[in-house]
VOGU-3710 file (C-alpha; in Angstrom, 3 decimals, decimal comma):
1> meaafrvklt> 135,822/80,418/62,177  135,293/82,863/59,329  132,324/85,207/59,547  129,524/84,669/57,043  128,475/87,920/55,363  125,345/86,754/53,569  123,062/89,596/54,645  122,951/92,993/52,962  121,650/96,152/54,603  120,765/99,327/52,752
11> vqniqggtvr> 122,591/102,416/53,978  120,729/105,737/53,860  121,652/109,343/54,443  119,814/111,645/56,832  117,601/112,852/53,960  116,249/109,314/53,528  118,056/108,607/50,267  119,809/105,335/49,499  123,603/105,556/49,518  124,847/101,981/49,156
21> didvrddvfd> 124,507/98,427/50,454  126,805/96,848/53,009  127,446/93,205/53,873  126,850/92,308/57,519  127,262/89,176/59,594  124,329/86,814/59,383  124,938/85,535/62,932  124,152/89,058/64,171  121,503/90,347/61,766  119,903/87,073/60,644
31> aprnealvhq> 119,777/85,064/63,860  116,857/82,639/64,353  113,791/83,815/66,244  113,458/82,532/69,806  110,386/84,041/71,444  110,618/81,973/74,630  114,189/83,072/75,244  113,377/86,728/74,522  110,457/86,564/76,959  112,602/85,053/79,715
41> vtvgqlanqr> 115,381/87,602/79,278  113,057/90,628/79,160  111,129/89,457/82,224  114,424/89,019/84,060  115,637/92,463/83,005  112,406/94,089/84,173  112,592/92,205/87,471  116,158/93,380/88,040  114,998/96,988/87,690  112,658/96,648/90,658
51> qgtadtktrg> 113,962/98,212/93,867  112,105/95,917/96,239  112,039/98,550/99,001  108,264/98,644/99,602  107,442/97,958/103,241  104,351/97,815/105,458  103,958/97,546/109,219  102,555/94,396/110,746  100,446/94,603/113,911  103,603/94,042/115,932
61> rvsgggrkpr> 105,254/97,179/114,495  102,341/99,633/114,807  102,629/102,035/117,744  100,024/102,051/120,503  97,663/99,280/121,481  98,993/98,881/124,998  95,572/98,780/126,607  92,212/97,355/125,707  90,321/100,031/123,729  86,915/99,307/125,375
71> pqkgtgsara> 85,384/96,898/127,836  84,905/93,334/126,769  81,134/93,409/127,426  78,335/95,852/127,906  78,941/98,300/125,057  77,127/96,393/122,317  80,207/96,596/120,129  82,430/93,811/118,947  85,155/92,548/121,230  88,466/94,297/120,646
81> gtirspiwkg> 91,759/93,681/122,389  94,028/96,207/120,643  93,886/99,112/118,216  96,753/97,498/116,301  94,421/94,870/114,887  94,420/94,724/111,064  90,652/95,311/110,990  91,043/98,692/112,698  91,871/101,892/110,855  95,568/102,601/111,394
91> ggvvfgphpr> 96,207/99,036/112,458  98,727/96,584/111,088  98,714/95,245/107,523  98,221/91,562/106,817  100,317/90,003/104,023  101,679/93,407/102,962  104,935/93,858/101,015  108,290/93,816/102,771  111,798/94,535/101,452  112,970/91,746/99,171
101> syrqrtpkrm> 115,129/91,128/96,134  113,403/90,502/92,806  116,676/89,762/91,060  116,725/87,006/88,465  119,944/85,511/87,202  120,211/85,705/83,416  123,405/84,193/81,949  125,399/86,280/79,481  124,845/83,770/76,673  121,054/84,021/77,077
111> rrlallsvls> 121,168/87,836/77,001  123,301/87,757/73,851  121,054/85,303/71,992  117,927/87,252/72,964  119,515/90,483/71,724  120,459/88,920/68,389  116,986/87,422/67,993  115,230/90,782/68,488  117,767/92,681/66,355  117,340/90,176/63,506
121> dkvrdgelvv> 113,564/90,502/63,779  113,958/94,256/63,307  115,828/93,563/60,061  113,234/91,067/58,846  110,378/93,454/59,663  112,051/96,399/57,928  112,342/98,349/61,182  116,122/98,810/61,132  117,571/101,905/59,437  121,308/102,179/58,792
131> ldsfaldqpr> 122,815/105,661/58,346  126,119/106,414/56,646  126,729/109,251/59,105  124,780/111,211/61,667  125,658/114,896/61,586  123,299/117,860/61,306  124,050/121,165/59,587  122,309/122,985/62,417  122,026/120,922/65,602  118,501/121,930/66,506
141> taemaevlga> 115,587/119,841/67,715  113,438/120,898/64,757  116,045/119,666/62,281  116,367/116,400/64,181  112,603/115,954/63,920  112,837/116,518/60,147  115,502/113,807/59,883  113,300/111,337/61,762  110,407/112,196/59,460  112,546/111,605/56,373
151> ldatssvllv> 113,545/108,210/57,760  109,907/107,303/58,509  110,768/107,070/62,194  107,998/109,140/63,736  107,033/106,568/66,384  109,252/105,356/69,225  112,883/105,284/68,075  116,067/103,724/69,449  119,118/105,538/68,088  122,407/103,619/68,316
161> vdgadqdala> 124,870/106,457/68,226  128,416/105,142/67,730  130,307/107,676/65,618  127,488/110,232/65,761  128,133/113,952/66,025  127,799/115,198/69,612  125,792/118,256/68,532  123,337/115,969/66,764  122,933/113,937/69,930  122,237/117,089/71,894
171> asrniqklkt> 119,487/117,975/69,415  117,734/114,675/70,145  117,318/115,174/73,876  114,025/117,065/73,660  112,273/114,580/71,379  109,808/112,288/73,083  110,018/108,524/72,560  113,599/108,814/71,303  116,351/107,037/73,224  120,052/107,021/72,398
181> lpasllnald> 122,454/104,202/73,245  125,944/103,096/72,222  126,182/99,679/70,589  127,947/98,272/73,645  124,798/98,853/75,756  122,290/97,331/73,344  119,841/94,976/75,007  116,723/93,026/74,123  114,392/95,121/76,299  115,250/98,464/74,671
191> lmnhrkvimt> 114,947/96,893/71,230  111,527/95,509/72,140  110,333/98,825/73,592  111,058/100,842/70,433  109,396/100,330/67,089  112,206/101,729/64,933  115,948/101,209/65,371  118,431/103,585/63,717  122,101/102,616/63,634  125,099/104,288/62,089
201> veavrkaeei> 127,446/102,143/59,990  130,003/102,471/62,757  127,443/101,174/65,257  126,688/98,212/62,984  130,379/97,292/62,846  130,704/97,726/66,597  127,726/95,426/67,173  129,311/92,807/64,902  132,565/93,096/66,825  130,868/92,699/70,208
211> wggtrhsrrd> 128,054/90,256/69,517  129,251/88,319/66,454  131,144/85,044/66,336  130,847/81,824/68,279  130,918/82,007/72,054  132,211/79,137/74,187  131,485/78,489/77,828  134,243/77,953/80,382  133,533/74,232/80,296  133,934/74,151/76,508
221> radava> 137,229/76,037/76,736  138,469/73,702/79,476  137,566/70,668/77,375  139,391/72,179/74,387  142,534/72,732/76,462  142,344/69,228/77,867
//
């Protein structure tokens, strides 16, 4: 199936000037919005980041408590059979957390469609900047900050760095709210967490290569063979 290149993106230089327009795949940069799917995928991705190692001791795991702390009667105090009781300081914990897995299964097709939905929203909202190249004359943090200012990317920024100069990437490490990723590691959560997305032309083409086109499930491929 031939790719449909009905979407044009404006390419800028690092000074913020317009260089040219490029045609891009509409199945990658003009995908339909699917908020429910994006929500499900991002919730699953956040859940999979949880370690699930929190643990508390029940009354059966707290040390001590082998004898009755005070007589049953005659002291005027409440009856108590063990210091491991949850109502005592240092006692066991009722309904506390224990090690568990928070993992949620998110199929590859869902992750892909959620990614394309968020990426296309960035295009529609004017929050995607495409650079012809990403190389600094002097790879310093101050110059990197000037580039971001020229691109009107002073808030949180996701920089997709395929083909970028390594010295330029080093200059971006000390800038807060700036994250760098290759196109192969793009995901819906990082796109949602950053207001502005900056991609090189090479990163755009890599994203089209990875995420574009029609995907078929194993069942579809088996039916086609049959």
